[in-house]
N, CA, C, O and the ligand as a Tripos MOL2 file, in Angstrom:
@<TRIPOS>MOLECULE
protein
  301   299    76     0     0
PROTEIN
NO_CHARGES

@<TRIPOS>ATOM
      1 N         -29.8220   33.8200  -19.9130 N.3       1 MET1
      2 CA        -29.4080   33.6470  -18.5100 C.3       1 MET1
      3 C         -28.7920   34.9370  -17.9820 C.2       1 MET1
      4 O         -28.1120   35.6600  -18.7100 O.2       1 MET1
      5 N         -29.0280   35.2000  -16.7650 N.am      2 ASN2
      6 CA        -28.4600   36.3870  -16.1270 C.3       2 ASN2
      7 C         -26.9400   36.3370  -16.1250 C.2       2 ASN2
      8 O         -26.3400   35.4410  -15.5320 O.2       2 ASN2
      9 N         -26.3250   37.3020  -16.7910 N.am      3 GLU3
     10 CA        -24.8660   37.3120  -16.9270 C.3       3 GLU3
     11 C         -24.1560   37.4840  -15.5930 C.2       3 GLU3
     12 O         -22.9900   37.1190  -15.4360 O.2       3 GLU3
     13 N         -24.8800   38.0430  -14.6430 N.am      4 LYS4
     14 CA        -24.2390   38.3320  -13.3580 C.3       4 LYS4
     15 C         -24.2230   37.1280  -12.4160 C.2       4 LYS4
     16 O         -23.5700   37.1450  -11.3720 O.2       4 LYS4
     17 N         -24.9440   36.1010  -12.8020 N.am      5 LEU5
     18 CA        -24.9790   34.9220  -11.9340 C.3       5 LEU5
     19 C         -23.6000   34.3010  -11.8260 C.2       5 LEU5
     20 O         -22.9000   34.0980  -12.8180 O.2       5 LEU5
     21 N         -23.2360   34.0070  -10.5900 N.am      6 LYS6
     22 CA        -21.9730   33.3210  -10.3680 C.3       6 LYS6
     23 C         -22.1800   31.8380  -10.5900 C.2       6 LYS6
     24 O         -23.0670   31.2270   -9.9940 O.2       6 LYS6
     25 N         -21.3540   31.2640  -11.4530 N.am      7 CYS7
     26 CA        -21.5240   29.8590  -11.7810 C.3       7 CYS7
     27 C         -20.3610   29.0200  -11.2690 C.2       7 CYS7
     28 O         -19.2410   29.4980  -11.0890 O.2       7 CYS7
     29 N         -20.6710   27.7740  -11.0470 N.am      8 CYS8
     30 CA        -19.6550   26.8310  -10.6130 C.3       8 CYS8
     31 C         -18.6370   26.6370  -11.7330 C.2       8 CYS8
     32 O         -19.0070   26.4690  -12.8950 O.2       8 CYS8
     33 N         -17.3640   26.6610  -11.3780 N.am      9 ASN9
     34 CA        -16.3120   26.5110  -12.3700 C.3       9 ASN9
     35 C         -16.2120   25.0770  -12.8810 C.2       9 ASN9
     36 O         -15.5310   24.8070  -13.8700 O.2       9 ASN9
     37 N         -16.8950   24.1650  -12.2000 N.am     10 ALA10
     38 CA        -16.8340   22.7600  -12.6150 C.3      10 ALA10
     39 C         -18.0280   22.3840  -13.4920 C.2      10 ALA10
     40 O         -17.8500   21.8190  -14.5710 O.2      10 ALA10
     41 N         -19.2370   22.6920  -13.0390 N.am     11 CYS11
     42 CA        -20.4280   22.2360  -13.7610 C.3      11 CYS11
     43 C         -21.1510   23.3720  -14.4830 C.2      11 CYS11
     44 O         -22.1260   23.1310  -15.1940 O.2      11 CYS11
     45 N         -20.6780   24.6120  -14.3050 N.am     12 ASP12
     46 CA        -21.2660   25.7750  -14.9740 C.3      12 ASP12
     47 C         -22.6810   26.0970  -14.5250 C.2      12 ASP12
     48 O         -23.3210   26.9640  -15.1200 O.2      12 ASP12
     49 N         -23.1820   25.4410  -13.5160 N.am     13 ASP13
     50 CA        -24.4890   25.7890  -12.9780 C.3      13 ASP13
     51 C         -24.3550   26.9980  -12.0600 C.2      13 ASP13
     52 O         -23.3980   27.0960  -11.2920 O.2      13 ASP13
     53 N         -25.3080   27.9130  -12.1400 N.am     14 PRO14
     54 CA        -25.2760   29.0430  -11.2060 C.3      14 PRO14
     55 C         -25.5290   28.5720   -9.7920 C.2      14 PRO14
     56 O         -26.2080   27.5700   -9.5660 O.2      14 PRO14
     57 N         -24.9780   29.3020   -8.8470 N.am     15 PHE15
     58 CA        -25.1230   28.8980   -7.4520 C.3      15 PHE15
     59 C         -26.4770   29.2810   -6.9110 C.2      15 PHE15
     60 O         -26.9430   30.4060   -7.0920 O.2      15 PHE15
     61 N         -27.0970   28.3400   -6.2510 N.am     16 HIS16
     62 CA        -28.3060   28.6020   -5.4910 C.3      16 HIS16
     63 C         -27.8860   29.1710   -4.1500 C.2      16 HIS16
     64 O         -26.7960   28.8830   -3.6530 O.2      16 HIS16
     65 N         -28.7520   29.9750   -3.5720 N.am     17 TRP17
     66 CA        -28.3450   30.6870   -2.3530 C.3      17 TRP17
     67 C         -27.9370   29.7660   -1.2220 C.2      17 TRP17
     68 O         -27.1650   30.1540   -0.3450 O.2      17 TRP17
     69 N         -28.4630   28.5230   -1.2410 N.am     18 GLU18
     70 CA        -28.1160   27.6430   -0.1320 C.3      18 GLU18
     71 C         -27.0640   26.5980   -0.5220 C.2      18 GLU18
     72 O         -26.7810   25.6850    0.2530 O.2      18 GLU18
     73 N         -26.4920   26.7310   -1.7080 N.am     19 ASP19
     74 CA        -25.4190   25.8230   -2.0980 C.3      19 ASP19
     75 C         -24.2000   26.0260   -1.2060 C.2      19 ASP19
     76 O         -23.9260   27.1250   -0.7240 O.2      19 ASP19
     77 N         -23.4960   24.9500   -1.0110 N.am     20 GLU20
     78 CA        -22.2320   25.0760   -0.3030 C.3      20 GLU20
     79 C         -21.1330   25.2830   -1.3360 C.2      20 GLU20
     80 O         -21.0150   24.5260   -2.2990 O.2      20 GLU20
     81 N         -20.3470   26.3010   -1.1230 N.am     21 VAL21
     82 CA        -19.3850   26.7420   -2.1200 C.3      21 VAL21
     83 C         -17.9770   26.6930   -1.5380 C.2      21 VAL21
     84 O         -17.7490   27.0640   -0.3860 O.2      21 VAL21
     85 N         -17.0530   26.2350   -2.3460 N.am     22 VAL22
     86 CA        -15.6510   26.3420   -1.9610 C.3      22 VAL22
     87 C         -14.9530   27.2240   -2.9880 C.2      22 VAL22
     88 O         -15.2970   27.2160   -4.1700 O.2      22 VAL22
     89 N         -13.9880   27.9700   -2.5290 N.am     23 ILE23
     90 CA        -13.2380   28.8730   -3.3990 C.3      23 ILE23
     91 C         -11.8030   28.3770   -3.4940 C.2      23 ILE23
     92 O         -11.1300   28.1900   -2.4800 O.2      23 ILE23
     93 N         -11.3480   28.1690   -4.7100 N.am     24 VAL24
     94 CA         -9.9890   27.7130   -4.9410 C.3      24 VAL24
     95 C          -9.3490   28.6550   -5.9470 C.2      24 VAL24
     96 O          -9.8100   28.7620   -7.0840 O.2      24 VAL24
     97 N          -8.2940   29.3340   -5.5340 N.am     25 ASP25
     98 CA         -7.6190   30.2880   -6.4210 C.3      25 ASP25
     99 C          -8.6210   31.2550   -7.0590 C.2      25 ASP25
    100 O          -8.5710   31.5060   -8.2630 O.2      25 ASP25
    101 N          -9.5150   31.7850   -6.2550 N.am     26 ASP26
    102 CA        -10.5150   32.7580   -6.6910 C.3      26 ASP26
    103 C         -11.5700   32.1860   -7.6370 C.2      26 ASP26
    104 O         -12.3860   32.9350   -8.1740 O.2      26 ASP26
    105 N         -11.5630   30.8710   -7.8470 N.am     27 GLU27
    106 CA        -12.6250   30.2420   -8.6220 C.3      27 GLU27
    107 C         -13.6150   29.6060   -7.6560 C.2      27 GLU27
    108 O         -13.2400   29.0850   -6.6050 O.2      27 GLU27
    109 N         -14.8940   29.6600   -8.0390 N.am     28 HIS28
    110 CA        -15.9270   29.1380   -7.1610 C.3      28 HIS28
    111 C         -16.4290   27.7900   -7.6460 C.2      28 HIS28
    112 O         -16.6570   27.5960   -8.8410 O.2      28 HIS28
    113 N         -16.5970   26.8690   -6.7280 N.am     29 TYR29
    114 CA        -17.0770   25.5240   -7.0550 C.3      29 TYR29
    115 C         -18.1420   25.1100   -6.0470 C.2      29 TYR29
    116 O         -18.1310   25.5400   -4.8930 O.2      29 TYR29
    117 N         -19.0690   24.2590   -6.5120 N.am     30 HIS30
    118 CA        -19.9190   23.5840   -5.5360 C.3      30 HIS30
    119 C         -19.0240   22.6850   -4.6940 C.2      30 HIS30
    120 O         -18.0690   22.0790   -5.1810 O.2      30 HIS30
    121 N         -19.3650   22.6230   -3.4280 N.am     31 LYS31
    122 CA        -18.5850   21.7350   -2.5730 C.3      31 LYS31
    123 C         -18.6840   20.2970   -3.0720 C.2      31 LYS31
    124 O         -17.7300   19.5270   -2.9590 O.2      31 LYS31
    125 N         -19.8490   19.9360   -3.6280 N.am     32 ASP32
    126 CA        -20.0420   18.5650   -4.0910 C.3      32 ASP32
    127 C         -19.3770   18.2930   -5.4430 C.2      32 ASP32
    128 O         -19.2790   17.1390   -5.8620 O.2      32 ASP32
    129 N         -18.9210   19.3470   -6.1280 N.am     33 CYS33
    130 CA        -18.3060   19.1720   -7.4460 C.3      33 CYS33
    131 C         -16.8110   18.8830   -7.3450 C.2      33 CYS33
    132 O         -16.1970   18.4170   -8.3050 O.2      33 CYS33
    133 N         -16.2400   19.1570   -6.1990 N.am     34 VAL34
    134 CA        -14.8070   18.9340   -6.0570 C.3      34 VAL34
    135 C         -14.5630   17.9450   -4.9240 C.2      34 VAL34
    136 O         -15.4160   17.7240   -4.0650 O.2      34 VAL34
    137 N         -13.3980   17.3720   -4.9520 N.am     35 GLU35
    138 CA        -13.0010   16.5100   -3.8480 C.3      35 GLU35
    139 C         -12.0470   17.2930   -2.9720 C.2      35 GLU35
    140 O         -11.0680   17.8720   -3.4430 O.2      35 GLU35
    141 N         -12.3540   17.2970   -1.6910 N.am     36 LEU36
    142 CA        -11.5360   18.0650   -0.7620 C.3      36 LEU36
    143 C         -10.6490   17.1380    0.0520 C.2      36 LEU36
    144 O         -11.0950   16.1220    0.5840 O.2      36 LEU36
    145 N          -9.4050   17.5090    0.1310 N.am     37 TYR37
    146 CA         -8.4610   16.7380    0.9310 C.3      37 TYR37
    147 C          -7.8130   17.6530    1.9660 C.2      37 TYR37
    148 O          -7.2150   18.6700    1.6150 O.2      37 TYR37
    149 N          -7.9330   17.2950    3.2240 N.am     38 PRO38
    150 CA         -7.2110   18.0850    4.2250 C.3      38 PRO38
    151 C          -5.7160   17.7880    4.0980 C.2      38 PRO38
    152 O          -5.3030   16.6290    4.1170 O.2      38 PRO38
    153 N          -4.9370   18.8090    3.9730 N.am     39 THR39
    154 CA         -3.5040   18.5920    3.7730 C.3      39 THR39
    155 C          -2.6980   19.0140    4.9800 C.2      39 THR39
    156 O          -1.4690   19.0380    4.9270 O.2      39 THR39
    157 N          -3.3770   19.3510    6.0780 N.am     40 GLY40
    158 CA         -2.6330   19.7610    7.2570 C.3      40 GLY40
    159 C          -2.0670   21.1490    7.0910 C.2      40 GLY40
    160 O          -2.6670   21.9960    6.4290 O.2      40 GLY40
    161 N          -0.9330   21.3860    7.6810 N.am     41 TYR41
    162 CA         -0.3580   22.7130    7.6610 C.3      41 TYR41
    163 C           0.8880   22.7550    6.7880 C.2      41 TYR41
    164 O           1.6150   21.7700    6.6520 O.2      41 TYR41
    165 N           1.1100   23.9210    6.2050 N.am     42 VAL42
    166 CA          2.3150   24.1380    5.4250 C.3      42 VAL42
    167 C           3.1230   25.2230    6.1250 C.2      42 VAL42
    168 O           2.5840   26.2720    6.4780 O.2      42 VAL42
    169 N           4.3820   24.9770    6.3220 N.am     43 ALA43
    170 CA          5.2370   25.9270    7.0170 C.3      43 ALA43
    171 C           5.9610   26.8290    6.0290 C.2      43 ALA43
    172 O           6.4420   26.3780    4.9890 O.2      43 ALA43
    173 N           6.0310   28.1210    6.3720 N.am     44 PHE44
    174 CA          6.7510   29.0840    5.5460 C.3      44 PHE44
    175 C           7.8680   29.7280    6.3550 C.2      44 PHE44
    176 O           7.7090   29.9910    7.5470 O.2      44 PHE44
    177 N           8.9810   29.9770    5.7120 N.am     45 LEU45
    178 CA         10.0810   30.7140    6.3210 C.3      45 LEU45
    179 C          10.4520   31.8530    5.3860 C.2      45 LEU45
    180 O          10.8670   31.6310    4.2490 O.2      45 LEU45
    181 N          10.2970   33.0790    5.8820 N.am     46 ASP46
    182 CA         10.5680   34.2610    5.0580 C.3      46 ASP46
    183 C           9.8280   34.1970    3.7170 C.2      46 ASP46
    184 O          10.3760   34.5660    2.6780 O.2      46 ASP46
    185 N           8.5780   33.7240    3.7540 N.am     47 GLY47
    186 CA          7.7700   33.6960    2.5480 C.3      47 GLY47
    187 C           8.0220   32.5020    1.6510 C.2      47 GLY47
    188 O           7.3290   32.3230    0.6500 O.2      47 GLY47
    189 N           9.0050   31.6810    1.9930 N.am     48 ASN48
    190 CA          9.2770   30.4970    1.1880 C.3      48 ASN48
    191 C           8.6350   29.2690    1.8270 C.2      48 ASN48
    192 O           8.7480   29.0410    3.0310 O.2      48 ASN48
    193 N           7.9750   28.5030    1.0060 N.am     49 CYS49
    194 CA          7.3050   27.3120    1.5190 C.3      49 CYS49
    195 C           8.3200   26.2310    1.8510 C.2      49 CYS49
    196 O           9.1010   25.7980    1.0030 O.2      49 CYS49
    197 N           8.2870   25.8100    3.1000 N.am     50 LEU50
    198 CA          9.1990   24.7450    3.5220 C.3      50 LEU50
    199 C           8.5890   23.3730    3.2530 C.2      50 LEU50
    200 O           9.2970   22.4050    2.9790 O.2      50 LEU50
    201 N           7.2710   23.3100    3.3370 N.am     51 GLY51
    202 CA          6.5970   22.0410    3.1300 C.3      51 GLY51
    203 C           5.5400   21.8170    4.1860 C.2      51 GLY51
    204 O           5.3370   22.6400    5.0780 O.2      51 GLY51
    205 N           4.8790   20.6960    4.0660 N.am     52 GLU52
    206 CA          3.8170   20.3750    5.0020 C.3      52 GLU52
    207 C           4.3790   19.8720    6.3140 C.2      52 GLU52
    208 O           5.4670   19.2980    6.3680 O.2      52 GLU52
    209 N           3.6160   20.0990    7.3710 N.am     53 THR53
    210 CA          4.0090   19.5850    8.6700 C.3      53 THR53
    211 C           2.8160   18.9450    9.3490 C.2      53 THR53
    212 O           1.6850   19.4120    9.2120 O.2      53 THR53
    213 N           3.0660   17.9080   10.0580 N.am     54 GLU54
    214 CA          2.0010   17.2270   10.7860 C.3      54 GLU54
    215 C           1.8670   17.7880   12.1980 C.2      54 GLU54
    216 O           0.7700   17.8170   12.7570 O.2      54 GLU54
    217 N           2.9690   18.2290   12.7670 N.am     55 ASN55
    218 CA          2.9330   18.6720   14.1620 C.3      55 ASN55
    219 C           2.8190   20.1900   14.2360 C.2      55 ASN55
    220 O           3.7240   20.8920   14.6870 O.2      55 ASN55
    221 N           1.6730   20.6590   13.7760 N.am     56 ASP56
    222 CA          1.4500   22.0950   13.7150 C.3      56 ASP56
    223 C           1.3090   22.7270   15.0850 C.2      56 ASP56
    224 O           1.4180   23.9450   15.2280 O.2      56 ASP56
    225 N           1.0660   21.8980   16.0990 N.am     57 ASP57
    226 CA          0.9770   22.4270   17.4510 C.3      57 ASP57
    227 C           2.3570   22.6150   18.0620 C.2      57 ASP57
    228 O           2.4920   23.1740   19.1500 O.2      57 ASP57
    229 N           3.3620   22.1530   17.3700 N.am     58 GLY58
    230 CA          4.6910   22.1640   17.9530 C.3      58 GLY58
    231 C           4.8290   20.9850   18.8900 C.2      58 GLY58
    232 O           3.8410   20.4370   19.3790 O.2      58 GLY58
    233 N           6.0420   20.6120   19.1260 N.am     59 GLN59
    234 CA          6.3070   19.4440   19.9600 C.3      59 GLN59
    235 C           7.5720   19.7510   20.7380 C.2      59 GLN59
    236 O           8.4590   20.4440   20.2380 O.2      59 GLN59
    237 N           7.6610   19.2450   21.9470 N.am     60 SER60
    238 CA          8.8410   19.5240   22.7470 C.3      60 SER60
    239 C          10.0820   18.9770   22.0550 C.2      60 SER60
    240 O          10.0840   17.8630   21.5320 O.2      60 SER60
    241 N          11.1320   19.7820   22.0640 N.am     61 ALA61
    242 CA         12.3550   19.4050   21.3540 C.3      61 ALA61
    243 C          12.8810   18.0590   21.8190 C.2      61 ALA61
    244 O          13.3740   17.2660   21.0160 O.2      61 ALA61
    245 N          12.7750   17.8000   23.1320 N.am     62 TYR62
    246 CA         13.3390   16.5540   23.6510 C.3      62 TYR62
    247 C          12.5870   15.3200   23.1790 C.2      62 TYR62
    248 O          13.1030   14.2050   23.2510 O.2      62 TYR62
    249 N          11.3480   15.5260   22.6880 N.am     63 GLU63
    250 CA         10.5870   14.3920   22.1710 C.3      63 GLU63
    251 C          11.0390   14.0110   20.7690 C.2      63 GLU63
    252 O          10.8280   12.8840   20.3220 O.2      63 GLU63
    253 N          11.6570   14.9560   20.0870 N.am     64 ILE64
    254 CA         12.0220   14.7630   18.6850 C.3      64 ILE64
    255 C          13.5200   14.5230   18.5230 C.2      64 ILE64
    256 O          13.9490   13.7470   17.6690 O.2      64 ILE64
    257 N          14.3120   15.2060   19.3620 N.am     65 LEU65
    258 CA         15.7560   15.1960   19.1770 C.3      65 LEU65
    259 C          16.4510   14.3500   20.2170 C.2      65 LEU65
    260 O          15.9470   14.1570   21.3240 O.2      65 LEU65
    261 N          17.6110   13.8480   19.8500 N.am     66 ASP66
    262 CA         18.4270   13.0990   20.8010 C.3      66 ASP66
    263 C          19.0830   14.0730   21.7780 C.2      66 ASP66
    264 O          19.2230   15.2630   21.4950 O.2      66 ASP66
    265 N          19.4760   13.5450   22.9230 N.am     67 ASP67
    266 CA         20.0780   14.3730   23.9600 C.3      67 ASP67
    267 C          21.2550   15.1930   23.4440 C.2      67 ASP67
    268 O          21.3820   16.3780   23.7540 O.2      67 ASP67
    269 N          22.1230   14.5470   22.6460 N.am     68 GLU68
    270 CA         23.3320   15.2450   22.1850 C.3      68 GLU68
    271 C          23.0260   16.3400   21.1650 C.2      68 GLU68
    272 O          23.8970   17.1430   20.8320 O.2      68 GLU68
    273 N          21.7930   16.3700   20.6710 N.am     69 GLU69
    274 CA         21.4110   17.3950   19.7140 C.3      69 GLU69
    275 C          20.8000   18.6190   20.4040 C.2      69 GLU69
    276 O          20.4590   19.6070   19.7540 O.2      69 GLU69
    277 N          20.6690   18.5330   21.7150 N.am     70 LEU70
    278 CA         20.0290   19.6110   22.4600 C.3      70 LEU70
    279 C          21.0390   20.4490   23.2260 C.2      70 LEU70
    280 O          22.1080   19.9750   23.6110 O.2      70 LEU70
    281 N          20.6700   21.7140   23.4370 N.am     71 LEU71
    282 CA         21.5460   22.6780   24.0810 C.3      71 LEU71
    283 C          21.9070   22.2490   25.5050 C.2      71 LEU71
    284 O          23.0650   22.3190   25.9170 O.2      71 LEU71
    285 N          20.9050   21.8110   26.2330 N.am     72 GLU72
    286 CA         21.1480   21.4900   27.6300 C.3      72 GLU72
    287 C          20.2960   20.3010   28.0360 C.2      72 GLU72
    288 O          19.0970   20.2700   27.7580 O.2      72 GLU72
    289 N          20.8860   19.3550   28.6690 N.am     73 VAL73
    290 CA         20.1330   18.1750   29.1150 C.3      73 VAL73
    291 C          20.0650   18.1940   30.6260 C.2      73 VAL73
    292 O          21.1020   18.2240   31.2870 O.2      73 VAL73
    293 N          18.8630   18.1770   31.1890 N.am     74 PRO74
    294 CA         18.7450   18.1920   32.6510 C.3      74 PRO74
    295 C          19.3550   16.9410   33.2600 C.2      74 PRO74
    296 O          19.2740   15.8450   32.7050 O.2      74 PRO74
    297 N          19.9730   17.1410   34.4270 N.am     75 GLU75
    298 CA         20.6170   15.9950   35.1080 C.3      75 GLU75
    299 C          19.5590   15.0440   35.6530 C.2      75 GLU75
    300 O          19.8960   14.0240   36.2560 O.2      75 GLU75
    301 ZN        -20.8710   22.6230   -9.6320 Zn       76 ZN76
@<TRIPOS>BOND
     1     1     2 1
     2     2     3 1
     3     3     4 2
     4     3     5 am
     5     5     6 1
     6     6     7 1
     7     7     8 2
     8     7     9 am
     9     9    10 1
    10    10    11 1
    11    11    12 2
    12    11    13 am
    13    13    14 1
    14    14    15 1
    15    15    16 2
    16    15    17 am
    17    17    18 1
    18    18    19 1
    19    19    20 2
    20    19    21 am
    21    21    22 1
    22    22    23 1
    23    23    24 2
    24    23    25 am
    25    25    26 1
    26    26    27 1
    27    27    28 2
    28    27    29 am
    29    29    30 1
    30    30    31 1
    31    31    32 2
    32    31    33 am
    33    33    34 1
    34    34    35 1
    35    35    36 2
    36    35    37 am
    37    37    38 1
    38    38    39 1
    39    39    40 2
    40    39    41 am
    41    41    42 1
    42    42    43 1
    43    43    44 2
    44    43    45 am
    45    45    46 1
    46    46    47 1
    47    47    48 2
    48    47    49 am
    49    49    50 1
    50    50    51 1
    51    51    52 2
    52    51    53 am
    53    53    54 1
    54    54    55 1
    55    55    56 2
    56    55    57 am
    57    57    58 1
    58    58    59 1
    59    59    60 2
    60    59    61 am
    61    61    62 1
    62    62    63 1
    63    63    64 2
    64    63    65 am
    65    65    66 1
    66    66    67 1
    67    67    68 2
    68    67    69 am
    69    69    70 1
    70    70    71 1
    71    71    72 2
    72    71    73 am
    73    73    74 1
    74    74    75 1
    75    75    76 2
    76    75    77 am
    77    77    78 1
    78    78    79 1
    79    79    80 2
    80    79    81 am
    81    81    82 1
    82    82    83 1
    83    83    84 2
    84    83    85 am
    85    85    86 1
    86    86    87 1
    87    87    88 2
    88    87    89 am
    89    89    90 1
    90    90    91 1
    91    91    92 2
    92    91    93 am
    93    93    94 1
    94    94    95 1
    95    95    96 2
    96    95    97 am
    97    97    98 1
    98    98    99 1
    99    99   100 2
   100    99   101 am
   101   101   102 1
   102   102   103 1
   103   103   104 2
   104   103   105 am
   105   105   106 1
   106   106   107 1
   107   107   108 2
   108   107   109 am
   109   109   110 1
   110   110   111 1
   111   111   112 2
   112   111   113 am
   113   113   114 1
   114   114   115 1
   115   115   116 2
   116   115   117 am
   117   117   118 1
   118   118   119 1
   119   119   120 2
   120   119   121 am
   121   121   122 1
   122   122   123 1
   123   123   124 2
   124   123   125 am
   125   125   126 1
   126   126   127 1
   127   127   128 2
   128   127   129 am
   129   129   130 1
   130   130   131 1
   131   131   132 2
   132   131   133 am
   133   133   134 1
   134   134   135 1
   135   135   136 2
   136   135   137 am
   137   137   138 1
   138   138   139 1
   139   139   140 2
   140   139   141 am
   141   141   142 1
   142   142   143 1
   143   143   144 2
   144   143   145 am
   145   145   146 1
   146   146   147 1
   147   147   148 2
   148   147   149 am
   149   149   150 1
   150   150   151 1
   151   151   152 2
   152   151   153 am
   153   153   154 1
   154   154   155 1
   155   155   156 2
   156   155   157 am
   157   157   158 1
   158   158   159 1
   159   159   160 2
   160   159   161 am
   161   161   162 1
   162   162   163 1
   163   163   164 2
   164   163   165 am
   165   165   166 1
   166   166   167 1
   167   167   168 2
   168   167   169 am
   169   169   170 1
   170   170   171 1
   171   171   172 2
   172   171   173 am
   173   173   174 1
   174   174   175 1
   175   175   176 2
   176   175   177 am
   177   177   178 1
   178   178   179 1
   179   179   180 2
   180   179   181 am
   181   181   182 1
   182   182   183 1
   183   183   184 2
   184   183   185 am
   185   185   186 1
   186   186   187 1
   187   187   188 2
   188   187   189 am
   189   189   190 1
   190   190   191 1
   191   191   192 2
   192   191   193 am
   193   193   194 1
   194   194   195 1
   195   195   196 2
   196   195   197 am
   197   197   198 1
   198   198   199 1
   199   199   200 2
   200   199   201 am
   201   201   202 1
   202   202   203 1
   203   203   204 2
   204   203   205 am
   205   205   206 1
   206   206   207 1
   207   207   208 2
   208   207   209 am
   209   209   210 1
   210   210   211 1
   211   211   212 2
   212   211   213 am
   213   213   214 1
   214   214   215 1
   215   215   216 2
   216   215   217 am
   217   217   218 1
   218   218   219 1
   219   219   220 2
   220   219   221 am
   221   221   222 1
   222   222   223 1
   223   223   224 2
   224   223   225 am
   225   225   226 1
   226   226   227 1
   227   227   228 2
   228   227   229 am
   229   229   230 1
   230   230   231 1
   231   231   232 2
   232   231   233 am
   233   233   234 1
   234   234   235 1
   235   235   236 2
   236   235   237 am
   237   237   238 1
   238   238   239 1
   239   239   240 2
   240   239   241 am
   241   241   242 1
   242   242   243 1
   243   243   244 2
   244   243   245 am
   245   245   246 1
   246   246   247 1
   247   247   248 2
   248   247   249 am
   249   249   250 1
   250   250   251 1
   251   251   252 2
   252   251   253 am
   253   253   254 1
   254   254   255 1
   255   255   256 2
   256   255   257 am
   257   257   258 1
   258   258   259 1
   259   259   260 2
   260   259   261 am
   261   261   262 1
   262   262   263 1
   263   263   264 2
   264   263   265 am
   265   265   266 1
   266   266   267 1
   267   267   268 2
   268   267   269 am
   269   269   270 1
   270   270   271 1
   271   271   272 2
   272   271   273 am
   273   273   274 1
   274   274   275 1
   275   275   276 2
   276   275   277 am
   277   277   278 1
   278   278   279 1
   279   279   280 2
   280   279   281 am
   281   281   282 1
   282   282   283 1
   283   283   284 2
   284   283   285 am
   285   285   286 1
   286   286   287 1
   287   287   288 2
   288   287   289 am
   289   289   290 1
   290   290   291 1
   291   291   292 2
   292   291   293 am
   293   293   294 1
   294   294   295 1
   295   295   296 2
   296   295   297 am
   297   297   298 1
   298   298   299 1
   299   299   300 2
@<TRIPOS>SUBSTRUCTURE
     1 MET1         2 RESIDUE 1 A MET
     2 ASN2         6 RESIDUE 1 A ASN
     3 GLU3        10 RESIDUE 1 A GLU
     4 LYS4        14 RESIDUE 1 A LYS
     5 LEU5        18 RESIDUE 1 A LEU
     6 LYS6        22 RESIDUE 1 A LYS
     7 CYS7        26 RESIDUE 1 A CYS
     8 CYS8        30 RESIDUE 1 A CYS
     9 ASN9        34 RESIDUE 1 A ASN
    10 ALA10       38 RESIDUE 1 A ALA
    11 CYS11       42 RESIDUE 1 A CYS
    12 ASP12       46 RESIDUE 1 A ASP
    13 ASP13       50 RESIDUE 1 A ASP
    14 PRO14       54 RESIDUE 1 A PRO
    15 PHE15       58 RESIDUE 1 A PHE
    16 HIS16       62 RESIDUE 1 A HIS
    17 TRP17       66 RESIDUE 1 A TRP
    18 GLU18       70 RESIDUE 1 A GLU
    19 ASP19       74 RESIDUE 1 A ASP
    20 GLU20       78 RESIDUE 1 A GLU
    21 VAL21       82 RESIDUE 1 A VAL
    22 VAL22       86 RESIDUE 1 A VAL
    23 ILE23       90 RESIDUE 1 A ILE
    24 VAL24       94 RESIDUE 1 A VAL
    25 ASP25       98 RESIDUE 1 A ASP
    26 ASP26      102 RESIDUE 1 A ASP
    27 GLU27      106 RESIDUE 1 A GLU
    28 HIS28      110 RESIDUE 1 A HIS
    29 TYR29      114 RESIDUE 1 A TYR
    30 HIS30      118 RESIDUE 1 A HIS
    31 LYS31      122 RESIDUE 1 A LYS
    32 ASP32      126 RESIDUE 1 A ASP
    33 CYS33      130 RESIDUE 1 A CYS
    34 VAL34      134 RESIDUE 1 A VAL
    35 GLU35      138 RESIDUE 1 A GLU
    36 LEU36      142 RESIDUE 1 A LEU
    37 TYR37      146 RESIDUE 1 A TYR
    38 PRO38      150 RESIDUE 1 A PRO
    39 THR39      154 RESIDUE 1 A THR
    40 GLY40      158 RESIDUE 1 A GLY
    41 TYR41      162 RESIDUE 1 A TYR
    42 VAL42      166 RESIDUE 1 A VAL
    43 ALA43      170 RESIDUE 1 A ALA
    44 PHE44      174 RESIDUE 1 A PHE
    45 LEU45      178 RESIDUE 1 A LEU
    46 ASP46      182 RESIDUE 1 A ASP
    47 GLY47      186 RESIDUE 1 A GLY
    48 ASN48      190 RESIDUE 1 A ASN
    49 CYS49      194 RESIDUE 1 A CYS
    50 LEU50      198 RESIDUE 1 A LEU
    51 GLY51      202 RESIDUE 1 A GLY
    52 GLU52      206 RESIDUE 1 A GLU
    53 THR53      210 RESIDUE 1 A THR
    54 GLU54      214 RESIDUE 1 A GLU
    55 ASN55      218 RESIDUE 1 A ASN
    56 ASP56      222 RESIDUE 1 A ASP
    57 ASP57      226 RESIDUE 1 A ASP
    58 GLY58      230 RESIDUE 1 A GLY
    59 GLN59      234 RESIDUE 1 A GLN
    60 SER60      238 RESIDUE 1 A SER
    61 ALA61      242 RESIDUE 1 A ALA
    62 TYR62      246 RESIDUE 1 A TYR
    63 GLU63      250 RESIDUE 1 A GLU
    64 ILE64      254 RESIDUE 1 A ILE
    65 LEU65      258 RESIDUE 1 A LEU
    66 ASP66      262 RESIDUE 1 A ASP
    67 ASP67      266 RESIDUE 1 A ASP
    68 GLU68      270 RESIDUE 1 A GLU
    69 GLU69      274 RESIDUE 1 A GLU
    70 LEU70      278 RESIDUE 1 A LEU
    71 LEU71      282 RESIDUE 1 A LEU
    72 GLU72      286 RESIDUE 1 A GLU
    73 VAL73      290 RESIDUE 1 A VAL
    74 PRO74      294 RESIDUE 1 A PRO
    75 GLU75      298 RESIDUE 1 A GLU
    76 ZN76       301 GROUP 0 **** ****
């Protein structure tokens, strides 16, 4: 077998040119060999992972926080 062929890390089959491939930690897999789960977004602060967030679009503070937790409440 051609040593240069890139093989799937799961099934060890070389990739066909039209295979769908996913890369995980620099390892290559057939898309059909792995199960993919969308995990949403992960927030980082100064390079430290804070965790996953669902509201990646951001949300108005007043929708999340009580009035007394906000800087200014409109009259
Ligand atoms: Zn595979």
